N, C-alpha and C positions, 0 to 999 in steps of 0.2 A: 411552156417549158417548165419542168419540175424545179423544185428547190435544190439548193446546194446539198451535197451528200452530208456535210457536217451539220446542217440544220436537221436532217433526218436522224442523224446519230444523237443529237441533243434531244430530239423527240423521244427516243428510246428510254431516256431516263424516267419518264412518267410511269412506264410499266415496271421498270426496275425498282423504283422507289416503293411501289405498291406490291412488289414481288408477284406480279401478275404475268406469269410465264406464258400461259395460254394466250392471253391478250396481246402480249408482245409478238408472239409468233403469228397470230391472226392478223394483226395490223400490218406487219411487214410482208406477209403473204399477199394481202390485198394490194399493197404498194408494188410488190414484184409483178403481180398480174397487170397492174396499170402501166408500169414502166418497162418491164421486160417481156410481157406477154404471158398468157396462160400456160403455154407449153413449157417455158423456162421455169415459171413459178411451180408448176406441178412436178417438174423434174426434181426440184429442190425439196418440195413437200414429201415426195415419195422416198427420200433417203432415210434409211433405218438408222437411227441414232442409238439404238439400245446397247450395242457393244461399246461404243464410244462412251456412253453415259456410265456403263458399268465400270470401265477402266478409269474414267474421270472421278467417279465416286470413291473408288479405292485409293487413288492418288490424293484426292482432297482430304480424305480421312487421315492419311499418313501425314500430309502437310499441316493439317490443323494440330495434330499431336506434336509434331516437331516444333511448330510455332509456339504452342502452349508451353512446352518444356523449356523453351528458350526465353519465355516471357516476352516474345516479340510484340510489336505494336500493330503490325499489318501482315497480311498474306495477300500477295498480288499474283494473280494467274494471268499469264500472257500466252497468246497463240499467234503463230506466224502464217499469215494468209498465203505468202509466196512459197513457203517451204513445207509442203505436206501437212499444213495446219499443225505443225509441231508445237507443243506447248511446254511451258515450264511454270512451276510454282516458285515464287520468290518469297523468302522469309525476310522481313524488314524490321530493323530495330527502330526506325524512325517512321513517323506518319504525320501528314498534314491534312486536316479536314478539308473537304471539298469546298467549303465556304471561303477558304483562303486562296483558292485558285492556283495552287502550286503543286504539281505532281512530280517534282524532282526527287522526292523521297523514294519513289519507286525504282530509281536507278541505283540506289544504295542498299544492297541486300547483304545479309550475313551468310545465307545458305540458300541453295536452290535444290529443287527436286524435279526430275523430268516428269512430264505429263504425257498423255497419249497424243498420237498423230491421228489425222483423219484425211488421208490423201485425196479422197474423192471430192471433198469440199474445195481443196486447193486446185484441183483440176478444173472444176467449174469456174472458180474465181479467175484462174489464169486464162481461160478462154476469152474473157471480156475485159479484164483489168479492173482497176478500182472504180473509176468514175468517168471514163472517157465518153461513154454514151449513156443513154437512158437505160438500155439493157444492162450495161455494166452496173449502174447504180442500183437498179432493182435487184439484181442477183447478189451483189455484194451485201446490201443491207439485209436481205432475207437470210443469207448465210450467217451473218453476224448475229442476227436476232435468234436464229435457231441455236447457235453456239452459246450465247449468253443465257438463253432460256434453259438449256441443258445444264449449264453450270449452276444456275439458280436452283434448279430441281435437286441437284446433288447437294447443294448447301442446305436445302430444306431437309434432306435426308440425314445429313451430318452437320448439325448446327455448330457454329464456332462460338467460343466464349464471347461475351459482350465486350470484353476488353481488347478484342482483336478486330481490327478493320479488315474487311474482305473486299477485294477489288478485282476487276477483270478488264482486259483490253486486248485488242490485237496489237502486234508489234508496231511501235511508233504512233499509237493512237493518243490523241490529246484532246480533251481531258479523258481520263480513265473513268470507268463506271464503278461506283461504289455500291455494292450489294449490302454491305453492313458497315455503318460508321462505328468507330471505336467509342466506347463509353469510358469515362474516367472515374 
């Protein structure tokens, strides 16, 4: 039997900290092959993320400008697995570093900006649910890895100032992923 899905989510942080987006996707495609089967993993691998990435990049660029103008401490990107992969950028006046283990700051935002949807990801997710079965775990993790990697590539394209923490998570994820810690 495989590990708990939260153990796998924690494993993702190794690639995120190194900003190794290709490695993140590759590792979780392999895991999807193992848990969900080659057919399901290939189905997710063949999804074209280019339009989503373009829209995400445009919205990220606007969100970084907005956060910078407000001298915010964090930019938090959240997407909803259950609802068409609808996403939102939250501009936060408060931020707590990952080392303190408290992500409540992300619930307190001063402004938000709508992000893109990606309904096909939500459709695949809803076929199996979050982690009821090994197939569900494999699909969920690979969908998350592809989304986070896409967001990371967008951040590479539009870097945020070092004084702005940049984080990403799916709705109700705990802990959230830090792509960039805030420097003081």
